[in-house]
Residue, then its C-alpha position, 0 to 999 in steps of 0.5 A: m685258128i687251128y682246130l683240134s678235136s676235143l677228144l684229143p686231150r682225153q684220148y692222148p693227154s701226153d701228146a695233146e699237151a705237147l702240141l698245145t704247149a708248142l702252139a701256145a709258145h708260138d702264139v698260134p691260136y687254137a680251139l677244140l671242136d666238140g661233136t667230132r667222132d674221132i680225132w682226125v679232123r683234117d679228113f671230115m672238115p672242109v678244104r679251102t681253095g686258093s680263093g678261100k672257098l670252103v668245100s665239104f666233101r662226103y666223108e664215107p671212107s671205105y676203111l670206116k665201112n664197118d665203123p659208122v660210129l666213127r664217121t663225123d658228118f660235118r654238115k650235121d655235127l659241126a657246121p651249125q657251131l662254126g657258121l662258115p659259108v661252105t659248098y657241099s659236094n657228094i664226092n667221097l673224099d677225105g681232107g687228108n687226101v687233098v694237098f694244095s700248093p701255097s697259091g692253091a693253083r695245084v692240088l695233090i690227090s691220090d688215086r684212092v679217090f677213084s676207088e672211093n667214087l666208082a660211079h664216077p669215070p676217073a677223067a670226069l671225076v678229075r674234071a669235077l674236082s678241078e672245078l670244085l677246087e679251082a686247081e690243077v689236079i695232080v693224081l699220085p699213086s696210092l699204096k694198096g697196103d695203106m689203110t687211108g691212101h692219103a696224099d698228105g703222108m706222101a707229098r707236100f708242097l714247099d712252093d708252087r713248083t717244088v714238092l717234098c716227097s718221102r725219101p725213096l727206100s729203093p730205086c723201084g719202091f713206092e716212094q720212087k713212084v710217087k716222086c716220078a708221078v710228081q716229076g712227070c707233071g713238070l714239078d721239082t721234088v726234094d727228098f724228105p726223111f722217112a722212117p717207116t715202121g710198118g703196119f698202119s702206124a705213122v711213126g716215122c712219117y715226118l711229112n705229116y707236119l703242121e705248117t702255120e705262119q709262125a712255125v712248122f710243127l714237125p712230128v717226132f716219135g722218140i726214134e733215132q731218125d728224129a734228129e735227122a728229120a729235124a735237121a733236114a727240116q731246118q735246112i728246108f723251111r724258112r720259118e722256125v721248125v718246132p719238134v712235137s712228140i706225138r708217138a701215141i697218136a702216130r701209132q694209130g695211123g696219123c700225125l700233126n696234119c691229120i689231127s688239125w684243121t686251119a680255119p680261114h678266120a675265128p668264127 
């Protein structure tokens, strides 16, 4: 079951229609969540470990410090209507900054988690996260100019030993640093198309796809690089790749993974 915010079709009708049509065409069940404060459900919904445990982190990101009305409190706003067994943690961490491997044995988290939890020594924080998430925590560098610093826009697991990384724009650039961090942990990397457009826009961030059992839904933006990204994805993934146009949403800083949450079962 894929959950999306009920705000999505109201605020971005064209993009929402494109996504919902694609999901329905591939028999992916979905539901709209009432009670969310914004559309970025990945960030405030619980994360699911490899064993199936759901962990809900505190959602008080620094980038929303001056916009508390946009902070959804999962425990108060959404948990009652879902009725799922959840473990709650006081660690401040967005779900978009938690990227699991398929087995759940490893998880990518950017170092933004350290600045969001200054009361916790970094080493102790990593140990706590590893215990909560039942996984080896691999810390990636975050881009200082990126508002959220989420890992899901920088790297995604293809399998337990292979990580898709945004294709480096230069030998010494940020994307190369992310690749080196992944490789330094003994994992293999595969370059994935990336066409940044600047600012906080996520237009060109093809890594922020939505993966389901039926298909991989790839964000496209009406730009020249879309065809290259679709062709590359079709070569990489073993399941069907479905391009979904979400330019309006992407211009607000996120793509398909950001606006979706996969439930362990339908409540």
